[in-house]
C-alpha positions in Angstrom: -1.8 -3.9 24.7 -2.3 -3.1 28.4 -4.0 -0.1 30.1 -0.7 1.6 30.8 0.3 1.5 27.1 -3.1 2.8 26.0 -2.9 5.7 28.6 0.6 6.6 27.4 -0.4 6.7 23.7 -3.5 8.8 24.5 -1.3 11.3 26.4 1.1 11.4 23.4 -1.9 12.2 21.2 -3.0 15.0 23.5 0.5 16.4 23.9 0.6 16.7 20.1 -1.7 19.7 20.3 1.2 21.7 21.8 3.7 23.7 19.8 7.2 22.7 20.9 10.3 24.5 19.6 13.3 23.3 21.6 14.9 19.9 21.1 16.2 17.7 24.0 14.2 19.2 26.8 11.1 18.4 28.7 7.9 19.8 27.1 6.8 23.2 28.4 4.2 22.8 31.1 1.8 25.5 29.6 1.9 23.7 26.2 0.6 20.6 27.9 -2.0 22.3 30.2 -3.2 24.9 27.5 -1.9 23.5 24.2 -1.6 26.2 21.5 -3.6 28.5 23.8 -6.6 26.2 24.1 -8.7 26.2 27.3 -8.4 22.5 27.9 -5.4 20.1 28.0 -3.6 18.1 30.6 -4.3 18.5 34.3 -1.3 20.0 36.1 -0.4 16.6 37.7 -0.8 14.8 34.4 1.4 17.4 32.7 4.2 17.1 35.3 4.1 13.3 34.9 4.3 13.6 31.2 7.3 16.0 31.5 9.1 13.5 33.6 8.6 10.7 31.0 9.3 12.6 27.7 11.7 14.9 25.9 11.1 16.8 22.7 13.1 14.8 20.1 12.0 16.9 17.0 10.3 20.2 17.4 6.7 20.6 16.1 6.3 21.0 12.3 3.2 23.1 11.6 2.2 23.1 8.0 0.3 26.4 8.4 3.2 28.4 9.7 6.4 26.7 8.7 8.5 28.2 5.9 8.6 24.7 4.4 4.8 24.2 4.9 2.1 24.6 2.3 0.0 26.8 4.5 -3.1 25.0 3.4 -3.7 22.6 6.3 -3.5 22.5 10.0 -1.3 19.4 9.9 1.2 19.2 12.8 3.7 16.6 13.8 5.9 16.4 16.9 8.4 13.7 17.9 8.7 12.8 21.6 11.4 10.6 23.2 10.7 8.5 26.2 12.9 8.9 29.3 12.1 5.5 30.6 14.4 2.6 31.4 13.9 1.0 28.0 17.3 0.5 26.3 16.2 2.2 23.1 14.4 5.1 24.8 11.2 4.8 22.8 10.3 7.3 20.1 6.7 8.5 19.8 5.4 10.4 16.8 2.3 12.5 17.3 0.4 13.5 14.1 -2.6 15.8 14.1 -4.5 18.1 11.9 -7.4 18.5 9.5 -7.8 19.8 6.0 -8.2 23.5 5.9 -11.8 24.3 4.9 -11.6 28.1 4.5 -8.3 29.7 3.5 -9.3 33.0 5.1 -9.4 31.4 8.6 -6.1 30.5 10.4 -5.8 26.7 10.5 -7.1 25.3 13.8 -8.5 21.9 14.6 -9.0 22.4 18.3 
């Protein structure tokens, strides 16, 4: 695995902290620079580059808030599709989350 691949996968992991609701579009800039309202995320330049390289393939599933979720964990999953020149347009799945330790506190692993 080369440095470019490692960087791309690290950025996919960081982008997974956003909450994306629309399919087939570029990720929303603020969900990359301030994912889920967090103070830290992508730099503006990094976020714009990520937008140019990826689309939202499947919106974020959030176990804590989804009607189909258990509400017991902060597990999230988002599927991104690469916009690169690869014939298959690579698919990337970003999983994140932790077990909910206290049910009285809204799930949050940031």
